[in-house]
N, C-alpha and C positions, 0 to 999 in steps of 0.2 A: 358186434358186441366187443370183440377184441380191441377194435379201434377206440371204442369209448373207454375201455379199461385203461388203455395206454394214455389216453388224454387225461383221465383222472389222475393217473400216477404222475404225469408231468406237472399238473396243477399242484398236487400235494408236495412235490419236490420244490417247486418255486416258493410255495408258502413256507416250507421248512427253511429255505435259504433266507427268506425275508425275516423270519422269526429269529434266525441266528445272527443276523447282521442289522441290528436296530440302528446303528450309527449311520448307515447308508440309506435306510429306507423309512426313517421315522416320518410320521405324518402329523404336522401341527401347524397352527397359525401363529405360534409364538416363537420368536427367535431372539437370541443374543448374538454377539459378534466376538470374534477372537482373531488375533494376529500374532504370529510368532516371529520375532526378530533375532537373527544371529548377530555375530560381531561385525561382519562386513556385508551380509546379505539378508534379505527377507526370506525366511525359510518357508513360511506359510502366509500367503496374502490374507487380507481381511476376509474372513469367512463367516457367513451366517450359519449359526448352529441351532437346530430345532431343540426346544426344551423338552425333550422326551427322555425320561430316566431309563437307563439300561443297566444291566448287571456288569459289574467290574471284575467278576471272578476270574475271567480269562486273562485279565491284565495284572494279576498278582495282588488283587485287593480282596482281603477276606471279609472285612466289615464294610458292607456297602452303605453309603449314605442314603438317607431317605429323600434327599433333595438333589436337584440338578446342580452339579458342582463345576468348578473350574477344570477339574480333572476330566469330567465328562466332555467338556468343550474341547480340551486339548486332543483327546482321543478321536473325537468326531472329526476335527479339522485335519488331523494327520491321515486318517483313513479315507476321508473325502479326497485327499490328494493321492491316494493309492498306496500309502504306507501301511505296514502291518504293525500296529501299536502294541501288539503283544510281545514283540521282540525287544530285548533290552538295548540292542544297538540302535533301535529306532527311538525308543522312549524309556528312560529309567527314572521312575518317580519315587523310588525308595519306599514302597508301600503306600504311596499317596501323600506322603508328608512334604516332600520337596523334590524339585527336579535337579538331577545331576547331569543328564545328557539328553539331547534332542538331535536326532538325525546325525549322530556321530560327533556333534560338538559337545565336548565334555568340560564341565567346570572343574578346574584344578587350582590349587593354591588360593589366591585371593579372587579368582574369577568366580562368577556365580550366575545361576539362572534365577530370575525374580519375576514378579508379576505385579500389575496394577489393575484395579477394577475401577473403570470410569475415571482414570487418571489419578486414583487414590491408592496409596499403598495399603496392604493388608497384612496383619500378623497371623492370619489364619492359614492353615495348610491348604494346598490346592484341592484336597479331598473335602475339607470342612467348609471351604468358602462357597456359599450358595450364590448362584447368579439367577437373575430374573429377566423378564422380557425387556429388550432394549439395552441391556447392559453391554459394556464393551471391555473385553479383557485383552491386555497386551502382555504376552510372555516375552521377556527380553534377556539378553545375555550381556554382561559387562565384564571387562577384562580384570578390573580391580575394584572391588566394592568400596575400598577406602578412598579412591580418588575419582571414581566414575559415578554417574548418576543417570536416572531415567530422564528422557527428554521427550517433548511432545509439541506438535503444532496445534493441539487442542482436540477435544472430542469431536467437534464438527470438522472432520478432516477430508471431506469430499466437496469439491468445488466444480462449478461450471463457468465457462467464460467464452468470449468470442476471440477469434484470432486477432493478433496485434493489440491486445489489451493486456494490462498488467494486473497480477494478483499479488496482494500483500499477505505473507505468511508470518506469523509471530512464533518464534521458538523459545520455549521455556524449559527449565530443568528443575528437578527436585533438589531442595537444600534441606538437610536435616540438622536441627539444633542438637549439638552433642550433649547438652545438659538435660533438656526436656524431651528430646527425641521427637519433637513436633516437626512436621514436614510442611514446607512452604515452597512456592515456585518463584524463580527469578528468571529474568531474560538472559538468553545466551547470545553473547556477541562473538564476532569473529569465527563463526561456524561456517564451513564451506558447504554450499548447497549442491546436491547431486540431482540430476534429472534422468530418469530411466537408467539409473546405474552409472551414469557418467558424471565426473566432476565438472563443475562449471567455475567461472570466475566470479560468481555471485557469493557474497559473504554477508552474514547477518550484521546489522549495524548495532550501535550501543544499546538500542532499545529492543534488540532481538528480532528485528524485522528484516525480512528478505523480500525484495521486489522482483518478481519474475514475469517476463513478457513471453507469451506463448504465440507461436506462429503456425504450428502444424496441427492439422486436424487429428483428433484422436484422444486417447486417455494417457496421461503422463503421470508417472509415479515420482514423487518428490521425497527426498530424505536429506540428511545432513550429517556432517562429521566434524569433530573438533579434536585434532591430535595435539597432545602436549607430551613431550619427551617420549615420543613413539607410541603412545597409548591414546586410543580414541576415548575421550573423557565423558562422552555422552552415549546413551543408547541410541539406536537407530529410530528417529522419528519417521512419521509417515503422513503423506497427504496425496490425494488423487485429484488431478485436475482434468476435467473433460473439456476439450477445446472444440468449438464449432467454427466452421469456415476455414478458408485458406485462400491463397492467391498472393497478390502483390499489393503492398500499400505504397501510396505516393503522397508526399507532402510538398506543396509548392509554397515557398515563403517569399513574399515581396518584402518591402521595408516595413509594412504595417498590417499585412493580412496573411492569413493562412488558408490554403485550399487543400482539402484532403480527399482522397479517392481510394477505393479498393476494387480490385479486378482480377479475373482469371488471366494467367499469362498466355493468352491466345492471340496470335497475330492477325493482321488484317491488311488490306491493300492500302499502301501509303501514297499511291500516285495522285490522289485527290489533293494531297497536301504539298505536292511538288518536292517530295523527299523520297528516299529509298533506304532499305536496309537488307542485308543478306541474311539476317537472323530471323528465326521464326517469331521471336518476341524480344524486342530491344527496349532500352530505356526510352527511346524515341516513341515507340508504340505506347508505352505507359504514360508518358507526358501528354500525348495527344488525347488519349482516352480520359485522363484526369481533367484536362481542360473541358472536354465535352460534358463530363459529369458535373462540373461546376458552372455550366452555362456559357462557356466560351466556344468559339468556333476556331479551331486550329488552322483552318484554311483561310481565315480572314487575316490579312497582313496587319490589321490594327490590334489583333489579339495575340499573334505569335509570329516569330520569324526564326526558323530553324537553320537557315543558311545551308540548304540542301541536306540537312540532317547532321552536320558536323558539330555545330555549336549553337547556342541560343543567344540571340541579341535582344529579343523582345518576347515576353511571356506574360500571360494574364493581363495584357494591355500595358505592361510596365517595361519601358526600354532601358537597357543598360547604356548609360552615356558616360563619357569621360573615363575615369578609372573604375567606374562601377562594372560589375561583371556577374553574369549568370553562371553558376557552377552546380555540380551535383555530387552526391555521395551515394554509395550502396551499402546498406547496413553500417552506416556511420564511418565508412572508409572511403577515402578519396580514390578517384579513378582517373587514369590518363587516357582512357578510351574516348573516342568521339561518341556522341549520344547514340548514333545509329549502330555503333559497334559494341555497345555494352549489353551483354545478355542479362536477362532477368528470369528468375524461376520462382516457384511457390515459396513463400516465406520471406522473400526479399523486401526490404524497405528502401525506397528511392526518395531521397530528399533533394529537391531542386531549390536553390536559394540564391538570393541576390545579395552580393556584397557591395557596400557603398564605395569601398576602395580596395581593390584586390591586393594592393601593395601593403596595406596596414591592417586590414580586417581578416578574420578567419571564421571558419565554420564552427558552429556551436550546437550542442545537442544535450537533452536531458537523458538521464539513465533509465527512465521508464517511459512507457507509452501511456495511453489513456487508462484511467483507473477509476473504479467505483469506491466510494467511502461512505461511512455513516456520518451524520451530523456530529461535529466535535471531534471526529477521529483525526489524529495527526498523521500526515503523510510527509515522509522525509525524501526529498528529491535532490539529486546531485547534477550539477551542470559541468559539462566538459567542453573543451574547445581544442581545435587543431592548432598546432604550432609548427610552422614550416621552416626548416633549415635551408636557407637559400644557397648555401655552399654545396650541400649534398642532395637537396630536394627531397629529403626525408621528412615525413610528417610524424610528429609526436602527439599523443592525446593526453592532455593534462586537465585536472580540475580547475575551474575558473572561479577564483575568489573575488569578492567585492563587486559582484554584478547585480544590478537592480532587476528585480523580478516584478512584473506587473500582473494584476488580476483583472481580467476582462478589459484590458487596455488601460487600466488606471493604476498609478502607483499606490501601493498599500503598505509600505514600510518594510518590505522584504528585500534583503540583500544576502547573497550567498556568503557563507563564512569562509574562513581561511582554507578549508578543505573542499569548498565548492558546494556545500550543502545548504539547503533552506528547508525549514519545516513549516508547513501550512496546515490550517484546519479551518473548516467553515461550519457555521452553526445552522445555516438555512439550506433547505433542499434546493438543488439547482445544478447547473453545469457551469463550471468556472474554468476559464482559460488562463493558464500561466504562461507568460511570454517574456522574452528578453527585449531590451531596447537597443537595437543594432547601432544606431548612430552614437549613442552615449558610450557604449562599451566596446566598440570596434569589433563586433562579431555579427554573424548572420542572425536573423530572427529565427527563433525556434519556439515551439509551443507544445504544451501537453494539457489535456483536458481532464479535470476531476469531476466526476459525476457524483454529486452528493445525493444519496437516495433517500435521506430522511432528515428532518429537523433534529437538532440536538435537544434532547429532553432536559429541561432545567431541573437540577437536583439541588435544592437549597441546603440540603444536609451536608453538602460538600464544604460549606463555609461554616466555620466553627462559631462565628458571631452573628449569624443571620437573625437569631432571636432578638438581637439588639435593635433591629430595624423598628422604627415607630409604626404603630398601627396606621396613622394618618398618611404615611408615605409608602406603606408596604406594596400597594398596587403599582406605584410608580417605580419603586426599586425592582420589583419582579420584572416589569416590562423592560426596564433598562438593562437588566441582566440578560434577558432573552435576546435583546437586540445588540448585545455586546457594547453597550454604552458604558455600563458600570462593570468593572472587572475586579476580581479579588487579587490580593498580593500573593507572593510566593509562599506565605504561611497560611494560605486559604482563609484570609480574613477580608471582609468587606470594609471594615472600619466605618460604619455608617454615621457614627456620632463624632468622628474626627473632623476638625476643620479642614475644608478642602483647600489645597494650594492652587496657586495661579496656573501652574502646569497641569495639574489634575483636571481642573475645570475646563481648560482649553482642549485637553485631550478628549474629555467626555463630549464636548461640543462638536469637535471635528468628527468623531465617530457617529454622533447623532445625525449630523448633516450629510454624512457619506462623502466627505471630501477626501481627495487622494492624499496619501501620506508618503512623503519621500523616504526611500530607503537610504539613499546617500544624503548626508547632511553637508551642504555647502555653507559653511559657518556664516550665520547672519547675526548672532548675538554673542557678545563677549563672554557672558557667563554660562553659556551652554556649549560644552565640548561635544565632539563627534560621537563619543561613546556614551553620552547621557541618554537615558531611556526616552527623554522627551525630544531628542534631536530631530527625528523625522517630523514630529508634530510642529516643532519650532519652525521648520522649513515651510510648513503649510500656513502657520500663523503669519509668517512674513509675506508669503505669496499672496494671501487673501486680505492682508491688512487687518487682522483680527485683534490687534493690540496696538496701543500707542507706544512709541519708542522713547526710551529714556537714555539717551546718549549711548545707544548700542547695547543696553542691558535689558533683559526680559524679566529678571527677578523671579525665577520659576517657583521658589519656595515661599513667596509672599502670599498673604491672604488675599481674598478677592473682595473688592468693594462693589457697591451697586453700580457705580458709574462704569467701571471696566467691564462688568458683566453685561450691562445693557449695551455698551458699545460693541462688544463681541457678538451678542445675539442679533443686533440690528444688522451688522455687517454680514454675518454668515447666512442669514435668512432674507437679506435684502428687504428689510422692513423698517417702517417708521414707528412701529408700535412701541410705546413706552411701557416700562414695568408697572404693574398694578400696585396698589397699596399693600396688598397681601404679599406680593413678591418682594417689594422693598423691605418689608418687615423682617424678612429672612436674614438680613445682614446686621441686625441690631447687636447680636451677640456672636457674630462670626458665622459665616455660611458653612454648614456641615456638608459632608459628602452626600447624605441622603437628601438634604435640602437642595443641593446643587442639581441632583437628578430631577427633583420636582420642578425646580425653576426652569430647566431646559425643556422638559417634556410639556409642562403647562404652557410655556411660551410657544412651543411648536403647535400645540393644539389651538392656541389663539390665532396663529397665522396660517392655520390649515396646512401644516406640514406633517 
């Protein structure tokens, strides 16, 4: 009987403890989330808080709210981390109205503790602000409320990705209108990205985007900082990226093909290949395994020649002859080790590439790996190349401007700008390979794949004059917009009733036919300069003979007559089909842009294209 009494007492004591500490033992299926960011560190990681109201009496609050508040969430998160939130040096909320100190970080002068609810500022006190299921509260500290602002990677701040793929994060910060006090968000450029608390050389671009490639298995915490005059002008943003997979990535670049492989850095017997290495896993091991994964036999002298493991003279069936040379880099850095002497470990990227001429050509690489994107989403990519100083044999890495970029092996009008950047977007779901042209630009071939996971949804409301489209042509105009045949101008206007120019008509026709568009314009027409928007299309017009020449003039701003339109349509679709009476009638009062769309698409229907 005594034993039973003791047991009952223990049970009652446990029940009493549970009743006294609701923050730690609340039972509910409804949760909100909270994160507390200090000036340089995350004080409390993103925490799920159960929406169970508890008394705030012991925390210095006399008038308890009848709802679950931001204050409840703060207290729960701190105590879940083992802190005693009843102590002022842990949490000082000034009676629940505002925060002046958290975990010893005290707001003084222009510094301050603030909060957002679902990335929206609130004028309510932390005690009065109610939170509900799924809400996300961020408590943040800023050094100077007059020059600093809240920043965020967005509410959806948890990502999953595979190793050796790139994640794009967009950083925005709050901007307050000093007259209306309305709050909006703007992109943050030139912010330095930190990963797991360490600064990186990754900086947000002018659109606020950061492209981060992950190589290590695990969960990585991403933040950012932007210091101006010694002050971090943004609050600490947060993103969590869970990375699956690890190992070594290998890319083999011939003049026109890319072979990719992923593997664990585990060695194997090399005697079969008539080579050797003293390393457990070398670049030679990686290349042999990469060949095997891509259907080659590294033991076959027609597929590979490693010259006892010291260097490559033939790879993937392609031999380096004359001044051509097979070379390699590890993590985009040149190595002077022989192939069988170069060690590799988890997270390394081995690029093996063929140079057309080792005396004039150099290694090139993009600043991102493979990446996923939505239809219509813009991806900003930068191209770099190695520059070798032959007097010191030192290698510099510089952005490469003016380089033609192909899409799935076809020219598409893309050329890197003066800083080596190129921005691309794709409207249709699919996988797109971006590559360089080694022979034209004196660099190695390099590639990156963009996996577009969805079609771009057409939003006609984006165009302020879409309602001007005639009913009889609306179906054709919509189809042309979906297929990127018809595009709006920089003012978001389609100008459907404007008379189409010769340049506009031929640009529509080239896009409709899917012809390649040169990025570099090798001047063919006297009246089209290299900076003209039509320059790449003009190169295509000349290449395929889509227009008759008038003493070297194209006359891009001229109107289009039926003869020139029919000539171009026949040429591009390799057809003898004449324009119908209905189609010819379109030219009587000048061919408009919407009529040009109808003409092209109806002609394609007639020739089964």
